Each structure stands twice: as structure tokens, then as C-alpha cells.
C-alpha positions as CSV (number, residue, x, y, z in Angstrom):
1,M,-0.1,-0.2,-0.3
2,K,1.5,3.4,-1.0
3,S,2.4,5.8,2.0
4,R,-0.2,9.4,1.7
5,R,2.3,12.0,1.8
6,I,0.9,15.2,4.2
7,F,3.1,17.6,3.0
8,D,5.0,19.1,0.0
9,P,8.5,19.8,1.0
10,W,8.6,22.9,-1.0
11,G,5.0,23.8,0.0
12,V,6.4,24.2,3.3
13,V,9.3,26.0,2.3
14,F,7.6,29.0,0.3
15,G,4.5,28.6,1.5
16,L,5.3,28.8,5.4
17,A,9.1,29.3,5.9
18,V,9.2,32.4,3.2
19,P,6.8,34.8,4.6
20,L,7.3,33.8,8.7
21,V,10.9,34.7,7.3
22,A,10.2,37.7,5.8
23,A,7.8,38.7,9.6
24,V,10.4,37.9,11.5
25,A,13.1,40.0,9.3
26,G,10.7,43.3,9.5
27,L,11.2,42.8,13.2
28,V,15.0,42.2,13.2
29,L,15.6,45.0,10.8
30,T,13.3,47.2,12.7
31,A,15.1,46.5,16.2
32,A,18.4,46.9,14.5
33,W,17.6,50.6,12.9
34,D,15.7,51.5,16.2
35,A,18.2,54.4,17.5
36,R,18.3,56.1,14.0
37,L,14.5,56.3,13.3
38,P,12.1,59.0,14.8
39,A,10.2,58.9,17.4
40,E,7.1,58.2,14.9
41,I,7.4,57.0,11.7
42,I,5.4,57.3,8.5
43,T,3.2,54.6,8.0
44,H,0.4,55.8,5.5
45,W,0.6,58.2,2.4
46,G,-2.8,59.9,1.3
47,T,-2.8,61.8,-1.9
48,E,-1.2,64.8,-0.5
49,G,1.1,63.1,1.6
50,P,1.6,61.6,5.0
51,D,-1.2,61.3,6.8
52,G,-0.5,58.1,9.4
53,W,2.6,57.7,11.7
54,S,3.1,54.8,14.5
55,P,6.3,53.9,16.8
56,P,8.5,52.1,14.4
57,T,7.7,48.7,16.8
58,T,4.5,49.0,16.5
59,A,4.3,49.5,12.4
60,S,6.7,46.3,12.4
61,W,4.7,44.3,14.7
62,V,1.9,45.3,12.3
63,Y,3.6,44.6,9.3
64,A,4.8,41.0,10.9
65,L,1.2,40.1,11.6
66,A,-0.2,41.0,8.5
67,I,2.2,38.9,6.3
68,V,1.8,35.7,8.6
69,F,-2.2,36.0,8.5
70,V,-2.5,37.4,5.1
71,G,0.9,36.0,3.1
72,A,0.8,32.9,5.1
73,G,-2.6,32.3,5.8
74,C,-3.2,31.9,1.6
75,A,0.5,30.4,0.9
76,S,0.0,28.0,3.4
77,F,-2.1,25.4,1.7
78,A,0.6,25.0,-0.8
79,A,2.3,22.6,2.0
80,L,-1.0,20.0,2.3
81,A,0.2,17.5,-0.4
82,Q,-3.1,16.4,-1.0
83,G,-4.9,19.5,-1.8
84,L,-5.9,20.3,-5.6
85,L,-2.8,21.6,-7.2
86,M,-3.7,23.9,-8.9
87,M,-5.7,25.6,-6.3
88,R,-2.3,25.2,-4.1
89,R,-0.2,27.0,-6.8
90,I,-2.5,30.4,-7.1
91,L,-2.9,30.5,-3.3
92,L,1.3,30.5,-3.0
93,I,1.2,33.2,-6.1
94,V,-1.3,35.0,-4.2
95,G,-0.1,34.7,-0.3
96,L,3.5,35.6,-1.7
97,T,3.0,38.6,-4.1
98,V,0.8,39.8,-0.5
99,T,4.3,39.0,1.1
100,G,6.3,40.3,-1.3
101,L,4.6,43.9,-1.4
102,L,4.1,44.1,2.5
103,A,8.0,43.3,3.0
104,V,9.4,45.7,0.7
105,L,7.3,48.5,1.9
106,Q,8.5,48.1,5.1
107,I,12.0,48.0,4.3
108,T,11.2,51.0,2.1
109,T,9.6,52.4,4.3
110,L,11.9,52.3,7.4
111,W,15.0,53.3,5.1
112,I,13.6,56.3,3.4
113,Q,13.2,57.6,7.2
114,L,16.3,56.5,8.9
115,D,18.0,60.3,10.6
116,S,15.3,62.0,9.5
117,T,13.2,64.4,12.0
118,P,10.1,63.2,13.2
119,R,6.8,64.3,11.3
120,A,9.4,65.3,8.3
121,D,7.0,65.5,5.0
122,I,8.9,62.2,3.2
123,E,7.2,61.0,0.2
124,L,7.0,57.1,-0.3
125,P,8.7,56.2,-3.7
126,S,5.8,55.1,-6.0
127,E,8.2,52.1,-7.6
128,T,8.3,50.7,-4.3
129,I,4.4,49.1,-5.0
130,G,5.6,47.8,-8.3
131,L,8.7,46.7,-7.3
132,G,7.1,44.0,-3.8
133,I,4.9,43.1,-6.5
134,L,6.8,41.6,-9.0
135,F,9.3,40.3,-6.4
136,G,6.6,38.3,-4.5
137,F,4.9,37.1,-7.4
138,A,8.2,35.8,-9.2
139,V,8.8,34.2,-6.1
140,G,5.4,33.0,-5.5
141,A,5.8,31.8,-9.5
142,L,9.1,29.9,-8.9
143,G,7.0,28.1,-5.9
144,A,4.4,27.0,-7.7
145,A,6.3,25.4,-9.8
146,L,8.5,23.3,-7.4
147,L,4.8,21.8,-6.0
148,R,4.1,18.2,-7.4
149,D,1.4,16.4,-6.9
150,Y,1.4,13.9,-4.4
151,R,-2.0,12.3,-4.2
152,V,-2.5,8.6,-3.9
153,R,-3.3,7.1,-7.5
154,T,-5.8,4.3,-8.1
155,P,-6.1,2.0,-10.8
156,A,-9.3,1.3,-12.2
157,T,-10.8,-2.6,-11.6
158,V,-12.5,-2.6,-14.0
159,A,-12.1,-2.5,-17.9
160,P,-13.6,0.4,-19.9
161,D,-17.3,-0.3,-21.6
162,P,-17.1,-2.5,-24.7
163,A,-19.7,-0.7,-26.1
164,L,-18.1,2.7,-26.2
165,P,-16.7,3.5,-29.9
166,R,-13.7,2.9,-30.7
167,G,-11.3,5.1,-32.9
168,P,-7.8,5.8,-34.2
169,A,-5.2,6.9,-31.5
170,V,-4.9,10.7,-32.2
171,E,-4.0,12.7,-30.1
172,V,-7.4,14.8,-29.0
173,H,-6.5,18.6,-27.6
174,D,-8.5,21.5,-26.7
175,T,-8.4,24.9,-24.7
176,I,-11.1,26.1,-22.3
177,G,-11.1,29.6,-21.3
178,F,-10.5,32.8,-23.1
179,S,-9.2,32.4,-26.6
180,T,-6.4,34.2,-27.8
181,V,-8.1,37.5,-28.9
182,G,-10.2,37.1,-25.4
183,V,-6.8,37.2,-23.5
184,C,-5.6,40.1,-25.6
185,V,-8.9,41.9,-25.1
186,I,-9.0,41.3,-21.1
187,Y,-5.5,42.5,-21.4
188,A,-5.7,46.0,-23.1
189,V,-9.1,46.8,-20.9
190,G,-7.0,45.9,-17.9
191,I,-3.9,47.6,-19.3
192,A,-6.0,51.4,-20.3
193,L,-7.8,51.3,-16.7
194,A,-4.4,50.9,-15.3
195,F,-2.9,53.5,-17.1
196,L,-5.9,56.0,-16.0
197,A,-5.7,55.5,-13.0
198,C,-2.1,56.0,-13.1
199,A,-3.0,59.6,-14.7
200,T,-5.2,60.0,-11.9
201,I,-3.6,59.7,-9.1
202,D,0.2,60.5,-10.6
203,S,1.3,56.9,-9.7
204,N,2.3,54.0,-11.6
205,W,1.8,51.3,-8.9
206,P,-1.9,50.3,-10.4
207,L,-0.1,49.3,-13.4
208,W,1.9,47.3,-11.7
209,V,-1.2,45.7,-9.6
210,A,-3.2,45.3,-13.0
211,L,-0.7,43.3,-14.5
212,T,-0.3,41.0,-11.7
213,V,-4.3,40.4,-11.3
214,L,-4.4,39.9,-14.9
215,A,-1.8,37.5,-15.1
216,L,-3.7,35.4,-11.9
217,L,-7.0,35.9,-14.0
218,I,-6.0,35.0,-17.3
219,G,-3.8,31.9,-15.9
220,A,-6.5,30.3,-13.9
221,I,-9.1,30.1,-15.6
222,R,-7.7,29.2,-18.9
223,F,-7.1,25.5,-19.5
224,D,-5.4,23.4,-21.6
225,I,-6.3,19.4,-22.2
226,T,-4.6,17.0,-23.8
227,V,-6.4,12.9,-24.2
228,D,-4.5,10.2,-25.6
229,E,-3.2,6.9,-25.5
230,R,-1.5,7.8,-22.0
231,G,-4.3,9.1,-20.2
232,V,-5.6,13.3,-19.5
233,R,-3.8,16.1,-18.7
234,V,-4.8,19.6,-17.8
235,R,-2.3,22.5,-18.0
236,N,-3.0,25.4,-16.0
237,M,-0.9,28.6,-15.8
238,G,2.7,27.2,-17.9
239,T,2.2,23.4,-15.9
240,T,-0.1,20.4,-15.6
241,A,-2.5,20.9,-12.8
242,I,-4.0,17.7,-13.9
243,D,-2.4,14.4,-15.0
244,L,-4.7,11.1,-14.8
245,G,-2.9,8.0,-16.2
246,I,-4.9,5.9,-18.5
247,D,-4.8,2.9,-16.3
248,E,-6.6,5.6,-13.3
249,I,-10.1,6.2,-15.7
250,V,-12.5,4.3,-14.0
251,E,-15.6,5.6,-16.2
252,A,-15.8,7.3,-20.0
253,K,-18.8,8.2,-22.0
254,V,-19.4,10.2,-25.3
255,V,-21.8,13.0,-25.2
256,Q,-23.4,14.3,-28.4
257,L,-23.0,18.3,-28.6
258,S,-24.8,20.4,-31.0
259,P,-22.3,21.7,-33.7
């Protein structure tokens, strides 16, 4: 009898260890820079400048808790070996994108206020948000590519129905979701709205948010399906999400569709 794996090693590393290390690193960095920071640092910027302040330690703990509960909360599902591989990958990317954004924001917020005077009028570089999103997304995509399907495969116990029609062993390939034209239209509309938002608030971070959301949206709902003599395979977000061997298929049927 095959053993049932509980945790995916790479899921544990990227889904749990990475967010926890990011949270702890933020606390350690704040403690190391505490002597060079003002009594209250800027923690929020509005459209007209800074509008929120907090002691460095308090702000650091807020970031740490947000990374743990939101970032690790989403990404930790990737550690469960028996979970649906596609969902594990999506949640890992989402969780680490949030983690990357928060971690880079925290580091930048501290760094730009080193040796500054209290309540100084300091601007947050808008590139920080884009950098954090791209960094987190890249790490999440790397981790997602390393995840594996550890489900226990159960061979079929009966032969296929002999009444099923037979034909030549020709590979069948189909794509479910948006077509190539549909993908281009969605990207064009999304990017246009992002540029409009950038012009409205005079910052480029909405563009990076839009690109990340569009990549996740298109990737999550577009599937490439292949059926051949080896079984059924479904690719999603550039990786194989479902792989059923021919010996696992327990039922098949022919459905007449209207042309």
C-alpha cells in the first residue's frame, strides 16, 4: 500500500518558511535601525502626502502580523500535499505576492526615514509598490512551479465499457477558457484602465497591480487539455495541474453536442 504524503516539501518552504522569515526579518531590521529612526515614523501616505504615523516597533508588528495572517494564510495551503495542485499553486502565488509587497513596503518605509526628523514630509517612492508586487509574484511563481502532485493514484478495477466507440489513437487537444483574442482584449482593457488610474493619481503602481491581477486571472481560468493513449492531462498557468494515467480512468462516455 502506498504511503500518503501529508506535506509537500517545497510547499512548506515557500508557503510557510518564506512568509515567516519575511515577518521575522522585518522585526529584526526595525530593532537594528531603531536608534536611527524618529519616535514616530510615517506608516501611510494619502494623495496629499503623509497622513498616518506610528512608533517603529508598533508598525513593524503590524506588518509582521499582516504577513503571517494574510501572506502565510494564503500560501500555507501549498504545503498540503493532498490538496488540489491547481489551487495550491494559485494560493501560493497570491500569498507570496502579498508577502513581497508588504516586506518591500516595510523595508522602504524604514529606509527612507533613517536619520530623519520627526513628522518630516517624506514621500514614498511609487516604484516600491511595483517592485514588491513583481518580486513577490516571481518568488510565488517559482515556488508554484516546484510543487508536485502527491495524491495517491488508484488504478481502475474494471475494463472500459466495450460498447464505447473505438477510433484511431489520435491525440485530442482542446483549450477551455478565453481564446487568444479574448486574452488580448482583456489585457488591453485592463491595462487601459490601469493607465487611466495612473494618470488620475499621478503614480505608476496601479499598472503593476493590474498586470499581476490580469496574469493570475487569465492563468487561473484558461486550461489546455490533452487526451491520448497515456491518459488525460490538464495544463494551467504553464504547468501540469492534473495528470490522470490511462490506468486510473474508471469511466468514459460519449456525449452528443450541438454543432
